[in-house]
N, C-alpha and C positions, 0 to 999 in steps of 0.2 A: 695458823694457816700462812704459809710463806708464798710470796709471789715469785714467779720465775723471772730471771733477768732477761731483758731483751738483748738483742745482738749488740746494740751500741753501748749498753751498760757493761758488757764484757770487753769491748774493744777500747773504749775511751780510757780506762785506767792504764791500759798497755801503752797508750800514747802519752797520757798526762803525767804518769809517774816518772818517766825519764826526763820530761821537761822540768818537773819539780825538783828532781835530783840535780839537774844542771844548775838551776837557780840556787838550790841549797849550797852546792859546792862553790859556785863562783862568788855569791854574796857572802857566804860563810868565810871563805878564804880571804876575801878582801877585808872583811870585818876583823878577822884574826890578825892579818898582817898590819892593819891600822892599830889595833889594840896593843900589839907587841912591838910596834914601831920598827917593823922589818924594813930594810932598805929596798929600794926599787919602786916601781910605779904603784903597786897595790898598797904599799905601806904609806905612801904620801899622796894618794889620790885626793884626799880631803882638801889639800891645798888648792887643787885646780877648781874645786867647787866653792871656794870661799867659805868653808865650814870649819868649825873646830873639830879636833880629832874625836871628841866625845860624841858630838852630834852625828858625825859620819858613821862611826862604828855602831852606834845605837840603831841608826837607820838600816845599816847593812844586816845587823843581827835580827832585827824585827822581820825583814823580808825573808831571811833564811829560816827563821822560826816558823813563819806562816807557811812557807813551802814544805817544811818538815811536817807540820800539822796536817796539811793537805795530803801528803803521802800516807801518813798513818790513817787518816780518815778513809781514803780510797781503798787501802788494803783491808782495813777492818770491815768496811761496808761491802766490799767484794766477797770477803769470806762469809759474812753473815747473809749475803744475797738479799740486800735491802735496796730495791730499786729507787724508792722514794728518797732515801738518804743519799744514794749515789747521784741522783739528779740534783739535789741541793748542793752536793760537793762540786759537781761540774759547774753549776752557776756561780758558786763561790770562787772557783778557779778563774772563771772569766772575769769576775769583778776584781780579783787579785791581780791578774795580768793587766787589766785596764788601769788600776791604781799605780802599779809599778811603772807602766809606760808614762803615765801623767807625771809621776814623781821624777822620772829620769828626764823627761822633757823640761821640767822646771829646773832641775839641777844643771842641765846643759845650758839653760838660759843664764845661769850664774857663772858659767865656765869662764875662767880667766887663764889664757895661755901664758906660758913663760916666754919672755923675750920681747 
């Protein structure tokens, strides 16, 4: 017996998947640029936060991977029409965003400007 999805179960993935894609692309690109030591701001951003290169790209890739996992979960639970799992995914997304904001605030407190 399958439950029908409520309206917000259908609308929230349409809003949250692009947000997760944006997080995936920005954090993934910054992590990739740091890992491959590309020139420019994304490749040397770890210096501004007083972190080692390894610490910074691990943080960036963890955030990108969690965003990818949330995208996959939202798509699969939307296809399966599982409202309970979608609700859990939405709550997980809220916790994820809160943790990313807290981590970014912490990293900004470590920020050292050049000059």
